[in-house]
C-alpha positions in Angstrom: 10.2 9.8 18.5 9.9 6.5 16.7 6.2 6.3 17.8 5.5 9.7 16.4 7.1 8.7 13.0 5.2 5.5 13.1 1.9 7.4 13.6 2.8 9.9 10.7 3.5 6.9 8.6 0.3 5.3 9.4 -1.7 8.4 8.8 0.0 8.9 5.4 -0.7 5.2 4.4 -4.4 5.6 5.4 -4.6 8.8 3.3 -3.1 7.1 0.3 -5.3 4.2 0.8 -8.5 6.1 1.1 -7.5 8.1 -1.9 -6.9 5.1 -3.9 -10.2 3.5 -3.0 -12.0 6.8 -3.8 -10.4 6.9 -7.3 -11.0 3.4 -8.1 -14.5 3.2 -6.5 -16.0 6.3 -7.5 -13.8 7.9 -10.3 -11.8 11.2 -9.8 -12.5 13.0 -6.7 -13.6 16.7 -7.2 -10.9 19.4 -6.6 -12.7 20.4 -3.4 -12.6 16.9 -2.0 -9.1 16.3 -2.7 -8.1 19.7 -1.3 -10.1 18.9 1.9 -8.5 15.4 2.3 -4.9 16.9 1.8 -5.7 19.6 4.3 -6.9 17.0 6.8 -3.8 14.9 6.3 -1.5 17.8 6.6 -3.3 19.1 9.7 -2.6 15.8 11.4 0.7 14.9 10.2 2.2 18.5 10.4 0.4 19.5 13.6 -1.0 22.7 11.8 -2.4 25.6 13.9 -5.9 26.8 13.1 -4.4 29.7 11.1 -2.3 27.5 9.2 -5.2 25.1 8.5 -7.1 27.9 6.9 -4.2 29.1 4.7 -3.1 25.4 3.7 -6.9 24.7 2.8 -6.9 27.7 0.4 -3.5 26.7 -1.1 -4.7 23.1 -1.6 -8.0 24.2 -3.2 -6.1 26.6 -5.6 -3.8 23.9 -6.8 -6.4 21.1 -6.9 -8.3 23.4 -9.2 -5.3 24.0 -11.4 -4.3 20.5 -11.5 -7.9 19.5 -12.5 -7.9 21.9 -15.2 -4.7 20.6 -16.5 -6.1 17.0 -16.3 -9.4 18.1 -18.1 -7.8 20.0 -20.9 -4.8 17.7 -21.4 -3.6 16.6 -24.9 -2.2 13.3 -25.8 1.3 14.4 -24.7 1.8 12.6 -21.5 5.3 13.9 -21.0 4.1 17.6 -21.5 1.2 17.2 -19.0 3.5 15.6 -16.5 5.9 18.7 -16.9 3.0 21.0 -16.3 1.9 19.1 -13.2 5.5 19.4 -11.8 5.4 23.0 -12.3 2.0 23.2 -10.6 3.4 21.2 -7.8 6.6 23.5 -7.5 4.3 26.6 -7.2 2.4 24.9 -4.5 5.4 24.1 -2.6 6.6 27.6 -2.7 3.3 28.9 -1.4 3.3 26.2 1.4 6.7 27.0 2.3 5.6 30.5 3.2 3.0 29.1 5.6 4.7 26.1 7.2 7.5 26.4 9.6 10.9 25.1 8.5 10.3 21.8 10.4 6.8 21.4 9.1 8.0 21.9 5.5 10.8 19.5 6.0 8.2 16.9 7.3 5.9 17.7 4.3 8.7 17.2 1.7 9.7 13.9 3.4 6.1 12.7 3.3 5.8 13.7 -0.5 9.0 11.7 -1.1 7.8 8.6 0.8 4.5 8.8 -1.2 6.4 9.0 -4.5 8.7 6.0 -3.6 5.7 4.0 -2.6 4.1 4.7 -6.0 7.4 3.7 -7.7 10.1 5.4 -9.8 9.8 8.9 -8.3 6.1 9.4 -9.0 6.2 7.8 -12.4 4.1 4.8 -11.4 3.7 1.5 -13.3 3.1 1.4 -17.1 -0.5 1.0 -18.0 -2.0 -2.5 -17.8 0.3 -3.6 -15.0 -0.8 -4.5 -11.6 -3.9 -6.5 -10.4 -6.1 -3.9 -8.8 -9.6 -5.3 -7.9 -8.7 -8.7 -9.1 -7.2 -10.2 -5.9 -8.6 -13.2 -4.1 -8.8 -11.1 -0.9 -11.4 -8.9 -2.8 -13.4 -11.9 -3.8 -12.3 -11.6 -7.4 -9.9 -14.3 -8.9 -6.8 -13.0 -10.7 -7.4 -12.7 -14.4 -5.2 -14.7 -16.7 -4.5 -12.9 -20.0 -4.2 -15.2 -22.9 
């Protein structure tokens, strides 16, 4: 049981890491790329059947396209955009719940909460300008000292 949870945690961390590298290194991934990555991660962590993979992939693509549209057509009101994104996520979860077993959906929700808590403050993230992305000695870049 502990090994299984550890494997799920490792898979989720790898998924988040690869997503972060892609966003930082190449800009925002396409909706199709994001949907495929999400589906692959869900296939592994939730042990989806082949039929579920097809359904989940369609759902992930549908909502990746919706999110992308919201992101591209956003105005300067961050709070309003976040509210719209939450609504999209709620709709997505409702569709996923119809496809996943109760146990799979519970694991999905738990994985989502774990990801939000790692991002900080329930998904709100850090204020802009905080963090030291790409400027660590491990990456060969010394930290920058703002003066």
